[in-house]
C-alpha positions in Angstrom: 51.6 170.1 49.5 52.0 166.1 49.1 54.1 164.1 50.9 54.9 160.6 51.3 52.6 158.4 54.2 54.3 155.2 55.3 52.1 152.8 57.6 52.5 149.7 59.3 49.9 147.5 60.9 50.5 145.0 63.7 47.4 142.7 64.9 48.0 140.2 67.5 46.2 137.0 68.6 43.7 137.2 66.3 42.2 134.3 64.4 41.3 134.7 60.3 37.5 135.3 61.6 38.3 138.2 63.6 40.8 139.9 61.2 38.4 139.4 58.4 35.6 141.0 60.5 37.9 143.9 61.6 39.2 144.3 57.9 35.7 144.5 56.4 34.9 147.0 59.4 37.6 149.1 58.1 36.5 149.3 54.5 32.8 150.0 55.7 34.5 153.3 57.3 36.4 154.0 54.4 33.0 154.3 52.4 31.7 156.3 55.4 34.5 158.7 55.4 33.7 159.5 51.5 36.5 157.7 49.9 36.5 158.3 46.1 36.8 154.9 45.4 36.7 151.3 47.8 37.3 147.9 46.3 35.7 144.7 47.4 37.2 142.8 50.1 40.1 140.5 48.8 39.8 137.3 50.9 42.7 134.7 50.4 42.2 131.8 53.2 44.9 129.7 52.1 47.4 132.8 51.9 46.3 133.9 55.4 45.5 137.6 53.7 42.5 139.7 54.0 42.2 143.0 52.0 40.9 146.1 50.4 42.1 149.1 48.0 40.8 152.7 48.8 41.4 156.1 47.8 40.9 157.8 50.9 40.0 161.5 50.7 43.3 163.6 51.0 45.5 160.5 49.6 46.1 158.3 46.6 44.8 155.0 46.4 46.4 152.4 49.1 46.0 148.7 49.9 44.8 148.1 53.2 44.5 144.9 55.4 46.5 142.2 57.1 48.5 138.9 56.3 50.0 136.3 58.3 52.3 133.3 58.4 51.3 130.2 60.4 50.7 132.3 63.7 48.3 134.3 65.1 50.1 137.9 64.4 49.0 139.5 61.5 50.7 142.6 59.6 51.1 144.8 56.6 53.0 147.9 55.6 52.0 150.5 53.2 52.6 153.9 51.6 50.5 156.7 50.0 50.7 160.2 49.1 48.7 162.6 50.7 47.7 166.3 50.6 46.0 166.3 53.8 46.5 163.7 56.7 43.2 164.5 58.6 41.3 162.1 57.1 43.9 159.3 56.4 45.0 159.8 60.5 41.0 159.4 61.4 41.3 156.1 59.3 44.2 154.6 61.0 42.9 155.7 64.3 39.7 153.5 64.0 41.9 150.8 62.8 43.9 151.1 65.9 40.6 151.5 68.2 39.7 147.9 66.6 43.1 146.6 68.1 45.5 147.0 65.4 48.7 148.5 66.1 49.5 151.4 64.0 52.7 153.3 63.2 52.5 156.3 60.8 55.6 158.4 59.7 55.3 161.4 57.5 56.3 165.2 57.8 59.5 163.9 59.8 57.5 162.5 62.3 56.7 159.1 63.7 53.0 158.4 65.3 52.5 155.0 67.2 49.0 154.4 68.1 47.4 151.5 70.1 44.3 150.6 72.3 45.0 150.6 75.9 43.4 148.0 78.5 40.5 150.5 78.5 40.2 150.3 75.1 41.5 154.0 74.5 43.7 154.4 71.6 46.9 156.2 72.9 49.1 158.0 70.4 52.8 158.6 70.9 55.2 160.6 68.6 58.5 161.5 68.0 60.6 163.1 65.2 61.9 160.8 62.9 65.2 162.1 62.8 67.8 162.0 66.0 69.2 165.3 66.1 71.9 164.3 68.4 73.4 162.0 65.6 74.4 165.4 63.7 
């Protein structure tokens, strides 16, 4: 079964060097996961953007990275089609472990993951549909 998998990343109070290091770490993790294909790191300092593309096992090709305006807040959004949430979920859990706040939605559920003060990733989940509206 193929399902649309939407994700949003937010990274706060980070400078360009921190973002560059974090995204390169995730790119390396995508390789460790056995991704079919992983691009090189795309760095655009003037545009304040760092990203890469990859085909994480169980998903179609996606673009992963962060971009920012003129402040220290960084974000991105993306969508892939998944046949299995296992490896894609592990990838996004790693992103949360590196300090990126991750929101994922698929299969009628929303998952919010972020690192707590002890460095442990906590995930809250809820239904994407509020049935009291019907």
